[in-house]
PDB file of N, CA, C and O in Angstrom:
ATOM      1  N   MET A   1     -16.421   2.093   5.103  1.00  0.00           N
ATOM      2  CA  MET A   1     -15.374   2.487   4.169  1.00  0.00           C
ATOM      3  C   MET A   1     -14.158   1.585   4.374  1.00  0.00           C
ATOM      4  O   MET A   1     -13.701   1.433   5.506  1.00  0.00           O
ATOM      5  N   PRO A   2     -13.623   0.984   3.309  1.00  0.00           N
ATOM      6  CA  PRO A   2     -12.425   0.153   3.422  1.00  0.00           C
ATOM      7  C   PRO A   2     -11.217   0.968   3.863  1.00  0.00           C
ATOM      8  O   PRO A   2     -11.134   2.172   3.620  1.00  0.00           O
ATOM      9  N   ARG A   3     -10.289   0.288   4.513  1.00  0.00           N
ATOM     10  CA  ARG A   3      -9.075   0.956   4.983  1.00  0.00           C
ATOM     11  C   ARG A   3      -7.881   0.064   4.679  1.00  0.00           C
ATOM     12  O   ARG A   3      -7.885  -1.123   5.005  1.00  0.00           O
ATOM     13  N   VAL A   4      -6.858   0.641   4.052  1.00  0.00           N
ATOM     14  CA  VAL A   4      -5.631  -0.076   3.715  1.00  0.00           C
ATOM     15  C   VAL A   4      -4.531   0.368   4.666  1.00  0.00           C
ATOM     16  O   VAL A   4      -4.309   1.563   4.864  1.00  0.00           O
ATOM     17  N   THR A   5      -3.844  -0.609   5.254  1.00  0.00           N
ATOM     18  CA  THR A   5      -2.704  -0.290   6.114  1.00  0.00           C
ATOM     19  C   THR A   5      -1.495  -1.082   5.634  1.00  0.00           C
ATOM     20  O   THR A   5      -1.618  -2.203   5.140  1.00  0.00           O
ATOM     21  N   PHE A   6      -0.345  -0.482   5.791  1.00  0.00           N
ATOM     22  CA  PHE A   6       0.919  -1.084   5.381  1.00  0.00           C
ATOM     23  C   PHE A   6       1.829  -1.219   6.597  1.00  0.00           C
ATOM     24  O   PHE A   6       1.915  -0.301   7.412  1.00  0.00           O
ATOM     25  N   ARG A   7       2.496  -2.336   6.719  1.00  0.00           N
ATOM     26  CA  ARG A   7       3.556  -2.460   7.722  1.00  0.00           C
ATOM     27  C   ARG A   7       4.806  -1.921   7.035  1.00  0.00           C
ATOM     28  O   ARG A   7       5.623  -2.666   6.495  1.00  0.00           O
ATOM     29  N   GLU A   8       4.919  -0.607   7.078  1.00  0.00           N
ATOM     30  CA  GLU A   8       5.936   0.096   6.294  1.00  0.00           C
ATOM     31  C   GLU A   8       7.357  -0.328   6.627  1.00  0.00           C
ATOM     32  O   GLU A   8       8.231  -0.259   5.763  1.00  0.00           O
ATOM     33  N   GLU A   9       7.609  -0.763   7.853  1.00  0.00           N
ATOM     34  CA  GLU A   9       8.963  -1.171   8.228  1.00  0.00           C
ATOM     35  C   GLU A   9       9.393  -2.443   7.489  1.00  0.00           C
ATOM     36  O   GLU A   9      10.587  -2.733   7.412  1.00  0.00           O
ATOM     37  N   LEU A  10       8.431  -3.210   6.942  1.00  0.00           N
ATOM     38  CA  LEU A  10       8.758  -4.436   6.215  1.00  0.00           C
ATOM     39  C   LEU A  10       8.683  -4.284   4.698  1.00  0.00           C
ATOM     40  O   LEU A  10       9.101  -5.183   3.968  1.00  0.00           O
ATOM     41  N   CYS A  11       8.162  -3.170   4.220  1.00  0.00           N
ATOM     42  CA  CYS A  11       7.999  -2.944   2.778  1.00  0.00           C
ATOM     43  C   CYS A  11       9.354  -2.735   2.123  1.00  0.00           C
ATOM     44  O   CYS A  11      10.183  -1.965   2.607  1.00  0.00           O
ATOM     45  N   LYS A  12       9.567  -3.442   1.001  1.00  0.00           N
ATOM     46  CA  LYS A  12      10.831  -3.278   0.275  1.00  0.00           C
ATOM     47  C   LYS A  12      10.683  -2.392  -0.962  1.00  0.00           C
ATOM     48  O   LYS A  12      11.613  -2.275  -1.760  1.00  0.00           O
ATOM     49  N   GLY A  13       9.522  -1.774  -1.118  1.00  0.00           N
ATOM     50  CA  GLY A  13       9.325  -0.802  -2.188  1.00  0.00           C
ATOM     51  C   GLY A  13       9.331  -1.384  -3.585  1.00  0.00           C
ATOM     52  O   GLY A  13       9.820  -0.742  -4.515  1.00  0.00           O
ATOM     53  N   CYS A  14       8.801  -2.585  -3.758  1.00  0.00           N
ATOM     54  CA  CYS A  14       8.819  -3.217  -5.085  1.00  0.00           C
ATOM     55  C   CYS A  14       7.829  -2.560  -6.047  1.00  0.00           C
ATOM     56  O   CYS A  14       8.036  -2.594  -7.260  1.00  0.00           O
ATOM     57  N   GLY A  15       6.749  -1.959  -5.519  1.00  0.00           N
ATOM     58  CA  GLY A  15       5.785  -1.252  -6.353  1.00  0.00           C
ATOM     59  C   GLY A  15       4.714  -2.122  -6.988  1.00  0.00           C
ATOM     60  O   GLY A  15       3.901  -1.615  -7.762  1.00  0.00           O
ATOM     61  N   LEU A  16       4.686  -3.413  -6.687  1.00  0.00           N
ATOM     62  CA  LEU A  16       3.673  -4.286  -7.286  1.00  0.00           C
ATOM     63  C   LEU A  16       2.256  -3.886  -6.867  1.00  0.00           C
ATOM     64  O   LEU A  16       1.316  -4.007  -7.653  1.00  0.00           O
ATOM     65  N   CYS A  17       2.108  -3.417  -5.645  1.00  0.00           N
ATOM     66  CA  CYS A  17       0.788  -2.989  -5.177  1.00  0.00           C
ATOM     67  C   CYS A  17       0.320  -1.736  -5.914  1.00  0.00           C
ATOM     68  O   CYS A  17      -0.873  -1.564  -6.162  1.00  0.00           O
ATOM     69  N   ILE A  18       1.253  -0.876  -6.256  1.00  0.00           N
ATOM     70  CA  ILE A  18       0.914   0.354  -6.980  1.00  0.00           C
ATOM     71  C   ILE A  18       0.346   0.007  -8.348  1.00  0.00           C
ATOM     72  O   ILE A  18      -0.638   0.600  -8.789  1.00  0.00           O
ATOM     73  N   VAL A  19       0.969  -0.952  -9.015  1.00  0.00           N
ATOM     74  CA  VAL A  19       0.511  -1.392 -10.336  1.00  0.00           C
ATOM     75  C   VAL A  19      -0.832  -2.113 -10.231  1.00  0.00           C
ATOM     76  O   VAL A  19      -1.679  -1.973 -11.113  1.00  0.00           O
ATOM     77  N   ALA A  20      -1.034  -2.885  -9.157  1.00  0.00           N
ATOM     78  CA  ALA A  20      -2.244  -3.700  -9.006  1.00  0.00           C
ATOM     79  C   ALA A  20      -3.480  -2.902  -8.633  1.00  0.00           C
ATOM     80  O   ALA A  20      -4.596  -3.362  -8.874  1.00  0.00           O
ATOM     81  N   CYS A  21      -3.317  -1.728  -8.056  1.00  0.00           N
ATOM     82  CA  CYS A  21      -4.467  -0.955  -7.566  1.00  0.00           C
ATOM     83  C   CYS A  21      -5.282  -0.387  -8.730  1.00  0.00           C
ATOM     84  O   CYS A  21      -4.770   0.425  -9.501  1.00  0.00           O
ATOM     85  N   PRO A  22      -6.553  -0.808  -8.866  1.00  0.00           N
ATOM     86  CA  PRO A  22      -7.363  -0.294  -9.980  1.00  0.00           C
ATOM     87  C   PRO A  22      -7.739   1.177  -9.820  1.00  0.00           C
ATOM     88  O   PRO A  22      -8.054   1.835 -10.812  1.00  0.00           O
ATOM     89  N   LYS A  23      -7.715   1.702  -8.611  1.00  0.00           N
ATOM     90  CA  LYS A  23      -8.051   3.103  -8.364  1.00  0.00           C
ATOM     91  C   LYS A  23      -6.811   4.012  -8.336  1.00  0.00           C
ATOM     92  O   LYS A  23      -6.940   5.233  -8.249  1.00  0.00           O
ATOM     93  N   GLN A  24      -5.621   3.418  -8.409  1.00  0.00           N
ATOM     94  CA  GLN A  24      -4.359   4.170  -8.432  1.00  0.00           C
ATOM     95  C   GLN A  24      -4.215   5.110  -7.238  1.00  0.00           C
ATOM     96  O   GLN A  24      -3.839   6.271  -7.396  1.00  0.00           O
ATOM     97  N   ILE A  25      -4.518   4.600  -6.041  1.00  0.00           N
ATOM     98  CA  ILE A  25      -4.425   5.429  -4.838  1.00  0.00           C
ATOM     99  C   ILE A  25      -3.147   5.172  -4.034  1.00  0.00           C
ATOM    100  O   ILE A  25      -2.855   5.896  -3.082  1.00  0.00           O
ATOM    101  N   ILE A  26      -2.392   4.146  -4.413  1.00  0.00           N
ATOM    102  CA  ILE A  26      -1.172   3.799  -3.677  1.00  0.00           C
ATOM    103  C   ILE A  26       0.019   4.489  -4.331  1.00  0.00           C
ATOM    104  O   ILE A  26       0.119   4.554  -5.556  1.00  0.00           O
ATOM    105  N   SER A  27       0.915   5.001  -3.500  1.00  0.00           N
ATOM    106  CA  SER A  27       2.125   5.654  -4.004  1.00  0.00           C
ATOM    107  C   SER A  27       3.269   5.367  -3.035  1.00  0.00           C
ATOM    108  O   SER A  27       3.058   4.815  -1.955  1.00  0.00           O
ATOM    109  N   PHE A  28       4.464   5.743  -3.427  1.00  0.00           N
ATOM    110  CA  PHE A  28       5.612   5.601  -2.537  1.00  0.00           C
ATOM    111  C   PHE A  28       5.656   6.784  -1.577  1.00  0.00           C
ATOM    112  O   PHE A  28       5.372   7.918  -1.962  1.00  0.00           O
ATOM    113  N   ALA A  29       6.011   6.513  -0.336  1.00  0.00           N
ATOM    114  CA  ALA A  29       6.147   7.557   0.670  1.00  0.00           C
ATOM    115  C   ALA A  29       7.382   8.406   0.371  1.00  0.00           C
ATOM    116  O   ALA A  29       8.289   7.963  -0.334  1.00  0.00           O
ATOM    117  N   ASP A  30       7.415   9.602   0.898  1.00  0.00           N
ATOM    118  CA  ASP A  30       8.561  10.494   0.711  1.00  0.00           C
ATOM    119  C   ASP A  30       9.712  10.155   1.657  1.00  0.00           C
ATOM    120  O   ASP A  30      10.828  10.649   1.489  1.00  0.00           O
ATOM    121  N   ARG A  31       9.440   9.326   2.631  1.00  0.00           N
ATOM    122  CA  ARG A  31      10.448   8.978   3.639  1.00  0.00           C
ATOM    123  C   ARG A  31      10.992   7.570   3.391  1.00  0.00           C
ATOM    124  O   ARG A  31      10.422   6.804   2.614  1.00  0.00           O
ATOM    125  N   LEU A  32      12.079   7.242   4.044  1.00  0.00           N
ATOM    126  CA  LEU A  32      12.670   5.911   3.965  1.00  0.00           C
ATOM    127  C   LEU A  32      12.327   5.120   5.222  1.00  0.00           C
ATOM    128  O   LEU A  32      12.218   5.686   6.309  1.00  0.00           O
ATOM    129  N   ASN A  33      12.158   3.804   5.068  1.00  0.00           N
ATOM    130  CA  ASN A  33      11.960   2.975   6.253  1.00  0.00           C
ATOM    131  C   ASN A  33      13.328   2.573   6.812  1.00  0.00           C
ATOM    132  O   ASN A  33      14.357   2.996   6.285  1.00  0.00           O
ATOM    133  N   ALA A  34      13.348   1.779   7.848  1.00  0.00           N
ATOM    134  CA  ALA A  34      14.600   1.405   8.512  1.00  0.00           C
ATOM    135  C   ALA A  34      15.546   0.626   7.597  1.00  0.00           C
ATOM    136  O   ALA A  34      16.759   0.618   7.808  1.00  0.00           O
ATOM    137  N   LYS A  35      14.983  -0.027   6.582  1.00  0.00           N
ATOM    138  CA  LYS A  35      15.814  -0.805   5.650  1.00  0.00           C
ATOM    139  C   LYS A  35      16.330   0.048   4.485  1.00  0.00           C
ATOM    140  O   LYS A  35      17.096  -0.432   3.650  1.00  0.00           O
ATOM    141  N   GLY A  36      15.908   1.306   4.436  1.00  0.00           N
ATOM    142  CA  GLY A  36      16.379   2.206   3.395  1.00  0.00           C
ATOM    143  C   GLY A  36      15.523   2.240   2.143  1.00  0.00           C
ATOM    144  O   GLY A  36      15.955   2.760   1.114  1.00  0.00           O
ATOM    145  N   TYR A  37      14.312   1.694   2.211  1.00  0.00           N
ATOM    146  CA  TYR A  37      13.394   1.695   1.076  1.00  0.00           C
ATOM    147  C   TYR A  37      12.304   2.733   1.274  1.00  0.00           C
ATOM    148  O   TYR A  37      11.954   3.075   2.404  1.00  0.00           O
ATOM    149  N   LYS A  38      11.772   3.230   0.171  1.00  0.00           N
ATOM    150  CA  LYS A  38      10.590   4.083   0.235  1.00  0.00           C
ATOM    151  C   LYS A  38       9.380   3.155   0.233  1.00  0.00           C
ATOM    152  O   LYS A  38       9.093   2.519  -0.781  1.00  0.00           O
ATOM    153  N   PRO A  39       8.672   3.070   1.352  1.00  0.00           N
ATOM    154  CA  PRO A  39       7.539   2.146   1.420  1.00  0.00           C
ATOM    155  C   PRO A  39       6.318   2.666   0.666  1.00  0.00           C
ATOM    156  O   PRO A  39       6.158   3.869   0.460  1.00  0.00           O
ATOM    157  N   ALA A  40       5.475   1.741   0.266  1.00  0.00           N
ATOM    158  CA  ALA A  40       4.209   2.100  -0.356  1.00  0.00           C
ATOM    159  C   ALA A  40       3.265   2.599   0.727  1.00  0.00           C
ATOM    160  O   ALA A  40       3.355   2.186   1.883  1.00  0.00           O
ATOM    161  N   THR A  41       2.366   3.487   0.344  1.00  0.00           N
ATOM    162  CA  THR A  41       1.426   4.048   1.303  1.00  0.00           C
ATOM    163  C   THR A  41       0.199   4.583   0.578  1.00  0.00           C
ATOM    164  O   THR A  41       0.208   4.766  -0.639  1.00  0.00           O
ATOM    165  N   VAL A  42      -0.850   4.828   1.345  1.00  0.00           N
ATOM    166  CA  VAL A  42      -2.047   5.509   0.838  1.00  0.00           C
ATOM    167  C   VAL A  42      -2.261   6.722   1.730  1.00  0.00           C
ATOM    168  O   VAL A  42      -2.373   6.585   2.949  1.00  0.00           O
ATOM    169  N   THR A  43      -2.318   7.886   1.142  1.00  0.00           N
ATOM    170  CA  THR A  43      -2.552   9.094   1.933  1.00  0.00           C
ATOM    171  C   THR A  43      -4.015   9.135   2.381  1.00  0.00           C
ATOM    172  O   THR A  43      -4.887   8.537   1.751  1.00  0.00           O
ATOM    173  N   GLU A  44      -4.261   9.839   3.462  1.00  0.00           N
ATOM    174  CA  GLU A  44      -5.615   9.921   4.025  1.00  0.00           C
ATOM    175  C   GLU A  44      -6.628  10.492   3.037  1.00  0.00           C
ATOM    176  O   GLU A  44      -7.780  10.060   3.015  1.00  0.00           O
ATOM    177  N   ASP A  45      -6.210  11.453   2.224  1.00  0.00           N
ATOM    178  CA  ASP A  45      -7.154  12.048   1.273  1.00  0.00           C
ATOM    179  C   ASP A  45      -7.550  11.075   0.158  1.00  0.00           C
ATOM    180  O   ASP A  45      -8.628  11.206  -0.422  1.00  0.00           O
ATOM    181  N   LYS A  46      -6.684  10.103  -0.145  1.00  0.00           N
ATOM    182  CA  LYS A  46      -7.008   9.115  -1.175  1.00  0.00           C
ATOM    183  C   LYS A  46      -7.685   7.871  -0.610  1.00  0.00           C
ATOM    184  O   LYS A  46      -8.256   7.084  -1.364  1.00  0.00           O
ATOM    185  N   MET A  47      -7.629   7.684   0.704  1.00  0.00           N
ATOM    186  CA  MET A  47      -8.202   6.500   1.327  1.00  0.00           C
ATOM    187  C   MET A  47      -9.695   6.372   1.043  1.00  0.00           C
ATOM    188  O   MET A  47     -10.218   5.262   0.958  1.00  0.00           O
ATOM    189  N   LYS A  48     -10.375   7.493   0.899  1.00  0.00           N
ATOM    190  CA  LYS A  48     -11.822   7.468   0.635  1.00  0.00           C
ATOM    191  C   LYS A  48     -12.149   6.847  -0.721  1.00  0.00           C
ATOM    192  O   LYS A  48     -13.282   6.421  -0.946  1.00  0.00           O
ATOM    193  N   ASP A  49     -11.177   6.792  -1.620  1.00  0.00           N
ATOM    194  CA  ASP A  49     -11.389   6.217  -2.943  1.00  0.00           C
ATOM    195  C   ASP A  49     -11.168   4.709  -2.992  1.00  0.00           C
ATOM    196  O   ASP A  49     -11.425   4.080  -4.019  1.00  0.00           O
ATOM    197  N   CYS A  50     -10.694   4.121  -1.893  1.00  0.00           N
ATOM    198  CA  CYS A  50     -10.441   2.680  -1.844  1.00  0.00           C
ATOM    199  C   CYS A  50     -11.756   1.919  -1.953  1.00  0.00           C
ATOM    200  O   CYS A  50     -12.725   2.250  -1.270  1.00  0.00           O
ATOM    201  N   ILE A  51     -11.793   0.896  -2.812  1.00  0.00           N
ATOM    202  CA  ILE A  51     -12.999   0.093  -2.992  1.00  0.00           C
ATOM    203  C   ILE A  51     -12.904  -1.244  -2.254  1.00  0.00           C
ATOM    204  O   ILE A  51     -13.847  -2.034  -2.300  1.00  0.00           O
ATOM    205  N   GLY A  52     -11.785  -1.512  -1.576  1.00  0.00           N
ATOM    206  CA  GLY A  52     -11.634  -2.731  -0.796  1.00  0.00           C
ATOM    207  C   GLY A  52     -11.491  -3.989  -1.623  1.00  0.00           C
ATOM    208  O   GLY A  52     -11.886  -5.064  -1.174  1.00  0.00           O
ATOM    209  N   CYS A  53     -10.942  -3.886  -2.806  1.00  0.00           N
ATOM    210  CA  CYS A  53     -10.831  -5.042  -3.705  1.00  0.00           C
ATOM    211  C   CYS A  53      -9.730  -6.027  -3.291  1.00  0.00           C
ATOM    212  O   CYS A  53      -9.738  -7.176  -3.733  1.00  0.00           O
ATOM    213  N   VAL A  54      -8.799  -5.599  -2.463  1.00  0.00           N
ATOM    214  CA  VAL A  54      -7.700  -6.406  -1.922  1.00  0.00           C
ATOM    215  C   VAL A  54      -6.669  -6.810  -2.997  1.00  0.00           C
ATOM    216  O   VAL A  54      -5.843  -7.689  -2.752  1.00  0.00           O
ATOM    217  N   SER A  55      -6.710  -6.189  -4.160  1.00  0.00           N
ATOM    218  CA  SER A  55      -5.727  -6.496  -5.204  1.00  0.00           C
ATOM    219  C   SER A  55      -4.308  -6.210  -4.729  1.00  0.00           C
ATOM    220  O   SER A  55      -3.383  -6.960  -5.039  1.00  0.00           O
ATOM    221  N   CYS A  56      -4.141  -5.141  -3.987  1.00  0.00           N
ATOM    222  CA  CYS A  56      -2.815  -4.785  -3.488  1.00  0.00           C
ATOM    223  C   CYS A  56      -2.292  -5.838  -2.512  1.00  0.00           C
ATOM    224  O   CYS A  56      -1.122  -6.216  -2.570  1.00  0.00           O
ATOM    225  N   GLY A  57      -3.150  -6.305  -1.627  1.00  0.00           N
ATOM    226  CA  GLY A  57      -2.756  -7.300  -0.640  1.00  0.00           C
ATOM    227  C   GLY A  57      -2.409  -8.639  -1.260  1.00  0.00           C
ATOM    228  O   GLY A  57      -1.478  -9.310  -0.814  1.00  0.00           O
ATOM    229  N   ARG A  58      -3.148  -9.030  -2.280  1.00  0.00           N
ATOM    230  CA  ARG A  58      -2.856 -10.296  -2.963  1.00  0.00           C
ATOM    231  C   ARG A  58      -1.557 -10.213  -3.753  1.00  0.00           C
ATOM    232  O   ARG A  58      -0.858 -11.215  -3.903  1.00  0.00           O
ATOM    233  N   MET A  59      -1.232  -9.045  -4.253  1.00  0.00           N
ATOM    234  CA  MET A  59      -0.044  -8.877  -5.079  1.00  0.00           C
ATOM    235  C   MET A  59       1.235  -8.784  -4.248  1.00  0.00           C
ATOM    236  O   MET A  59       2.311  -9.118  -4.745  1.00  0.00           O
ATOM    237  N   CYS A  60       1.143  -8.339  -2.999  1.00  0.00           N
ATOM    238  CA  CYS A  60       2.325  -8.094  -2.172  1.00  0.00           C
ATOM    239  C   CYS A  60       3.057  -9.397  -1.836  1.00  0.00           C
ATOM    240  O   CYS A  60       2.481 -10.282  -1.204  1.00  0.00           O
ATOM    241  N   PRO A  61       4.323  -9.523  -2.254  1.00  0.00           N
ATOM    242  CA  PRO A  61       5.066 -10.756  -1.980  1.00  0.00           C
ATOM    243  C   PRO A  61       5.500 -10.894  -0.517  1.00  0.00           C
ATOM    244  O   PRO A  61       5.880 -11.981  -0.082  1.00  0.00           O
ATOM    245  N   ASP A  62       5.443  -9.810   0.229  1.00  0.00           N
ATOM    246  CA  ASP A  62       5.894  -9.845   1.621  1.00  0.00           C
ATOM    247  C   ASP A  62       4.757  -9.735   2.634  1.00  0.00           C
ATOM    248  O   ASP A  62       5.002  -9.655   3.838  1.00  0.00           O
ATOM    249  N   CYS A  63       3.510  -9.731   2.149  1.00  0.00           N
ATOM    250  CA  CYS A  63       2.319  -9.706   3.012  1.00  0.00           C
ATOM    251  C   CYS A  63       2.355  -8.547   4.012  1.00  0.00           C
ATOM    252  O   CYS A  63       2.080  -8.738   5.197  1.00  0.00           O
ATOM    253  N   VAL A  64       2.689  -7.360   3.539  1.00  0.00           N
ATOM    254  CA  VAL A  64       2.759  -6.198   4.427  1.00  0.00           C
ATOM    255  C   VAL A  64       1.490  -5.354   4.380  1.00  0.00           C
ATOM    256  O   VAL A  64       1.392  -4.352   5.088  1.00  0.00           O
ATOM    257  N   ILE A  65       0.510  -5.747   3.552  1.00  0.00           N
ATOM    258  CA  ILE A  65      -0.698  -4.941   3.353  1.00  0.00           C
ATOM    259  C   ILE A  65      -1.905  -5.641   3.977  1.00  0.00           C
ATOM    260  O   ILE A  65      -2.119  -6.839   3.793  1.00  0.00           O
ATOM    261  N   THR A  66      -2.682  -4.858   4.717  1.00  0.00           N
ATOM    262  CA  THR A  66      -3.931  -5.338   5.297  1.00  0.00           C
ATOM    263  C   THR A  66      -5.055  -4.432   4.794  1.00  0.00           C
ATOM    264  O   THR A  66      -4.950  -3.207   4.840  1.00  0.00           O
ATOM    265  N   VAL A  67      -6.118  -5.052   4.318  1.00  0.00           N
ATOM    266  CA  VAL A  67      -7.284  -4.302   3.870  1.00  0.00           C
ATOM    267  C   VAL A  67      -8.439  -4.664   4.783  1.00  0.00           C
ATOM    268  O   VAL A  67      -8.817  -5.832   4.884  1.00  0.00           O
ATOM    269  N   GLU A  68      -8.995  -3.675   5.442  1.00  0.00           N
ATOM    270  CA  GLU A  68     -10.143  -3.866   6.319  1.00  0.00           C
ATOM    271  C   GLU A  68     -11.375  -3.302   5.639  1.00  0.00           C
ATOM    272  O   GLU A  68     -11.364  -2.186   5.119  1.00  0.00           O
ATOM    273  N   LYS A  69     -12.429  -4.087   5.651  1.00  0.00           N
ATOM    274  CA  LYS A  69     -13.678  -3.639   5.012  1.00  0.00           C
ATOM    275  C   LYS A  69     -14.675  -3.221   6.047  1.00  0.00           C
ATOM    276  O   LYS A  69     -15.786  -2.814   5.705  1.00  0.00           O
TER     277      LYS A  69
END
């Protein structure tokens, strides 16, 4: 099963990964990171729907997303 991880402390909350995800499993977290942004995240219950396409990782301008297959 693919797994998506975010380096949330570096995420600036641009939302490009949310738009790029074909399964629409990425959302903004309810909390703020140290820079004051709501980072993108995937909840554990939605992680099972990830297809490992890496669209989110390719779209991220700050390279904060890692997709493991």
